[in-house]
C-alpha positions as CSV (number, residue, x, y, z in Angstrom):
1,X,-35.0,-2.0,-16.5
2,X,-33.2,-1.5,-13.2
3,X,-33.2,2.2,-13.4
4,X,-37.0,2.4,-14.1
5,X,-37.7,0.1,-11.2
6,X,-35.7,2.3,-8.9
7,X,-37.4,5.5,-10.1
8,X,-40.8,3.9,-9.6
9,X,-39.8,2.6,-6.2
10,X,-38.7,6.1,-5.2
11,X,-42.0,7.6,-6.4
12,X,-44.0,4.9,-4.7
13,X,-42.2,5.4,-1.5
14,X,-43.0,9.1,-1.7
15,X,-46.7,8.4,-2.3
16,X,-46.8,5.7,0.4
17,X,-45.2,8.1,2.9
18,X,-47.9,10.7,2.2
19,X,-50.6,8.1,2.6
20,X,-49.2,6.9,5.9
21,X,-48.9,10.5,7.2
22,X,-52.6,11.0,6.4
23,X,-53.6,7.8,8.2
24,X,-51.5,8.7,11.2
25,X,-53.3,12.1,11.4
26,X,-56.8,10.5,11.5
27,X,-58.7,10.5,14.8
28,X,-60.1,7.5,16.6
29,X,-58.7,4.2,17.7
30,X,-56.8,2.0,15.2
31,X,-59.1,-0.3,13.2
32,X,-58.3,-3.8,12.0
33,X,-58.1,-4.0,8.2
34,X,-60.0,-6.7,6.4
35,X,-58.2,-8.7,3.8
36,X,-58.7,-7.1,0.3
37,X,-60.2,-9.1,-2.5
38,X,-58.1,-9.7,-5.7
39,X,-60.3,-7.2,-7.6
40,X,-59.7,-4.6,-4.8
41,X,-55.9,-5.3,-5.0
42,X,-55.9,-4.7,-8.8
43,X,-57.8,-1.5,-8.3
44,X,-55.4,-0.4,-5.7
45,X,-52.4,-1.1,-7.9
46,X,-54.0,0.8,-10.7
47,X,-54.6,3.8,-8.4
48,X,-51.0,3.7,-7.2
49,X,-49.7,3.6,-10.8
50,X,-51.8,6.6,-11.6
51,X,-50.6,8.5,-8.6
52,X,-47.0,7.7,-9.5
53,X,-47.5,9.0,-13.0
54,X,-49.0,12.2,-11.6
55,X,-46.1,12.6,-9.1
56,X,-43.5,12.2,-11.8
57,X,-45.4,14.5,-14.2
58,X,-45.6,17.2,-11.6
59,X,-42.1,16.6,-10.2
60,X,-39.8,15.6,-13.1
61,X,-36.7,16.4,-11.1
62,X,-37.4,13.2,-9.2
63,X,-36.2,11.3,-12.3
64,X,-32.9,13.2,-12.4
65,X,-32.4,12.8,-8.7
66,X,-33.0,9.1,-8.9
67,X,-30.6,8.7,-11.8
68,X,-27.9,10.7,-9.9
69,X,-28.4,8.6,-6.7
70,X,-28.1,5.4,-8.7
71,X,-25.0,6.5,-10.6
72,X,-23.3,7.6,-7.4
73,X,-24.2,4.3,-5.7
74,X,-22.9,2.3,-8.6
75,X,-19.7,4.3,-8.8
76,X,-19.1,3.8,-5.1
77,X,-19.7,0.0,-5.4
78,X,-17.4,-0.2,-8.4
79,X,-14.7,1.8,-6.6
80,X,-15.0,-0.3,-3.5
81,X,-14.8,-3.5,-5.5
82,X,-11.8,-2.3,-7.5
83,X,-10.0,-1.2,-4.3
84,X,-10.5,-4.7,-2.8
85,X,-9.3,-6.5,-6.0
86,X,-6.3,-4.1,-6.3
87,X,-5.4,-4.8,-2.6
88,X,-5.4,-8.5,-3.3
89,X,-2.9,-8.0,-6.2
90,X,-0.8,-5.2,-4.8
91,X,2.5,-7.0,-4.7
92,X,2.0,-8.3,-8.3
93,X,1.1,-4.8,-9.4
94,X,3.9,-2.8,-7.7
95,X,6.7,-5.3,-6.9
96,X,6.7,-8.1,-9.4
97,X,10.3,-9.3,-10.1
98,X,11.7,-8.0,-13.4
99,X,9.2,-5.3,-14.0
100,X,10.7,-2.1,-15.6
101,X,10.6,0.8,-13.1
102,X,10.6,4.5,-14.0
103,X,10.2,7.9,-12.3
104,X,11.5,8.0,-8.7
105,X,12.2,4.4,-7.5
106,X,11.7,5.6,-3.9
107,X,8.6,7.6,-4.7
108,X,5.7,7.8,-2.2
109,X,3.1,7.0,-4.9
110,X,3.3,4.1,-7.4
111,X,1.7,4.5,-10.8
112,X,1.2,1.3,-12.8
113,X,0.6,1.5,-16.5
114,X,-0.7,-1.4,-18.7
115,X,0.1,-0.5,-22.3
116,X,0.5,-1.8,-25.9
117,X,3.0,-0.2,-28.3
118,X,0.4,-0.4,-31.1
119,X,-2.3,1.4,-29.1
120,X,-2.9,4.9,-30.4
121,X,-4.3,6.0,-27.0
122,X,-1.1,4.8,-25.2
123,X,0.9,6.9,-27.7
124,X,-1.4,9.8,-27.0
125,X,-0.9,9.9,-23.2
126,X,2.8,8.7,-23.1
127,X,4.6,12.0,-23.0
128,X,2.0,13.5,-20.7
129,X,2.7,10.7,-18.3
130,X,6.4,11.3,-18.4
131,X,6.0,15.1,-18.0
132,X,3.6,14.6,-15.0
133,X,6.0,12.2,-13.3
134,X,8.9,14.6,-13.9
135,X,7.1,17.6,-12.5
136,X,6.0,15.7,-9.4
137,X,9.3,14.1,-8.6
138,X,7.9,11.6,-6.1
139,X,6.1,9.1,-8.4
140,X,7.4,5.6,-9.0
141,X,6.2,4.1,-12.3
142,X,5.8,0.4,-13.0
143,X,5.6,-0.4,-16.7
144,X,3.3,-3.4,-17.5
145,X,3.8,-4.6,-21.1
146,X,0.4,-5.8,-22.4
147,X,0.7,-6.8,-26.0
148,X,-2.9,-7.5,-27.1
149,X,-3.1,-5.9,-30.5
150,X,-1.4,-8.6,-32.6
151,X,1.9,-9.8,-33.8
152,X,3.6,-6.4,-34.0
153,X,2.6,-5.7,-30.4
154,X,4.3,-8.9,-29.4
155,X,7.5,-8.1,-31.3
156,X,7.7,-4.7,-29.7
157,X,7.1,-6.0,-26.2
158,X,9.6,-8.8,-26.5
159,X,12.2,-6.4,-27.7
160,X,11.4,-3.8,-25.0
161,X,11.6,-6.4,-22.2
162,X,14.8,-7.9,-23.7
163,X,16.4,-4.4,-23.7
164,X,16.4,-4.4,-19.9
165,X,19.5,-6.5,-19.9
166,X,21.3,-3.5,-21.3
167,X,20.2,-1.2,-18.6
168,X,17.0,0.3,-17.3
169,X,17.8,3.7,-18.9
170,X,18.0,2.0,-22.2
171,X,14.6,0.3,-21.6
172,X,13.0,3.7,-20.8
173,X,14.5,5.4,-23.9
174,X,13.4,2.4,-26.1
175,X,10.0,2.4,-24.6
176,X,9.5,6.1,-25.3
177,X,10.8,5.7,-28.9
178,X,8.5,2.8,-29.6
179,X,5.5,4.7,-28.4
180,X,6.5,7.8,-30.4
181,X,6.8,5.7,-33.6
182,X,3.9,6.1,-36.0
183,X,5.0,3.6,-38.5
184,X,4.8,-0.3,-38.4
185,X,6.4,-2.2,-35.6
186,X,7.6,-5.2,-37.5
187,X,11.0,-6.6,-36.5
188,X,13.0,-4.6,-39.0
189,X,11.6,-1.3,-37.8
190,X,11.8,-2.3,-34.1
191,X,15.5,-3.1,-34.6
192,X,16.1,0.2,-36.4
193,X,14.5,2.0,-33.5
194,X,16.6,0.0,-31.0
195,X,19.7,1.2,-32.8
196,X,18.7,4.8,-32.6
197,X,18.6,4.7,-28.8
198,X,22.0,3.0,-28.5
199,X,21.0,-0.6,-28.0
200,X,23.2,-3.5,-29.1
201,X,20.9,-4.9,-31.7
202,X,22.6,-8.3,-32.0
203,X,22.4,-8.8,-28.2
204,X,18.8,-7.6,-28.2
205,X,17.8,-10.3,-30.8
206,X,19.4,-13.0,-28.7
207,X,17.8,-11.8,-25.4
208,X,14.3,-11.6,-27.1
209,X,14.3,-15.4,-27.3
210,X,14.8,-16.0,-23.5
211,X,12.0,-17.6,-21.6
212,X,11.9,-14.9,-19.0
213,X,10.5,-12.5,-21.6
214,X,7.6,-14.7,-22.4
215,X,7.0,-15.4,-18.7
216,X,6.7,-11.7,-17.9
217,X,4.3,-11.0,-20.7
218,X,2.2,-14.1,-19.7
219,X,2.2,-12.8,-16.1
220,X,1.0,-9.4,-17.2
221,X,-1.8,-10.9,-19.3
222,X,-3.0,-13.0,-16.4
223,X,-2.9,-10.0,-14.0
224,X,-4.9,-7.9,-16.5
225,X,-7.5,-10.6,-16.7
226,X,-7.8,-10.8,-12.9
227,X,-8.3,-7.0,-12.8
228,X,-10.8,-7.1,-15.6
229,X,-8.6,-4.8,-17.7
230,X,-10.0,-5.1,-21.2
231,X,-8.0,-2.5,-23.1
232,X,-5.0,-0.2,-23.1
233,X,-3.9,2.0,-21.6
234,X,-5.0,1.3,-18.1
235,X,-3.6,2.9,-15.0
236,X,-3.5,1.8,-11.3
237,X,-2.8,4.7,-9.0
238,X,-3.3,3.9,-5.3
239,X,-6.6,2.2,-4.9
240,X,-8.0,3.5,-8.2
241,X,-8.1,1.6,-11.5
242,X,-8.4,4.1,-14.4
243,X,-9.2,2.6,-17.8
244,X,-8.4,4.5,-21.0
245,X,-6.5,7.6,-21.9
246,X,-6.4,10.3,-19.2
247,X,-5.1,13.8,-19.4
248,X,-2.4,15.3,-17.2
249,X,-5.0,17.0,-14.9
250,X,-6.8,13.7,-14.2
251,X,-3.5,11.9,-13.6
252,X,-2.3,14.6,-11.1
253,X,-5.7,14.4,-9.3
254,X,-5.4,10.6,-9.0
255,X,-1.8,10.9,-7.7
256,X,-2.9,13.5,-5.1
257,X,-5.8,11.3,-4.0
258,X,-3.4,8.3,-3.6
259,X,-1.1,10.5,-1.5
260,X,-4.1,11.4,0.7
261,X,-4.4,15.0,-0.6
């Protein structure tokens, strides 16, 4: 195991450092060291293993320290890699033509959300997102439709994107209503919800068949693949990719970080 190897390496380094310190303190001129025999090497390895076991037994906190160091290093590596990938796709994330925009269009921080209308976690965080954006007043939101949970997800996303031809405010109202819905999202129910937010249902059905709707969904799916997004919701805020549901406090912290605070 990688973790075990690192722990053992840490302990071995500690033991080796002590041995070297003892040698450096010895009197007399340096002596040439004869080459050890295989049996001597085996005995030395066994001795080192025993010392390592004793060190870890007497200093169990070394295990926790090693784990914490490893986790911090892996987090930093993952964050740096994510920031690099996000930088490569920044325009697609924040300025792709035809993406629905919410919040403050001129905001100083952009929050990108990948979501699916059938996803229970997307439903869970939706109103927290809108409330956080409203309270802040300086956040621009990009909605990325990512229908990955079956036929009803596709129906809802097609309808939502088609609603943009009737105005961005209609899209946002429809988006919120679809995520608030706890029943099925078959075509009949989606059209019913569309009517409740004032959409022209006949026009919506026609606009759902346009190729631009399919193209936008395909583009989002490809982008999610490039970013290794494997589920919904997923948020991109500044240089941070945040998978899964997050509460308002975590969202505010990520916004502040992106703002440089």
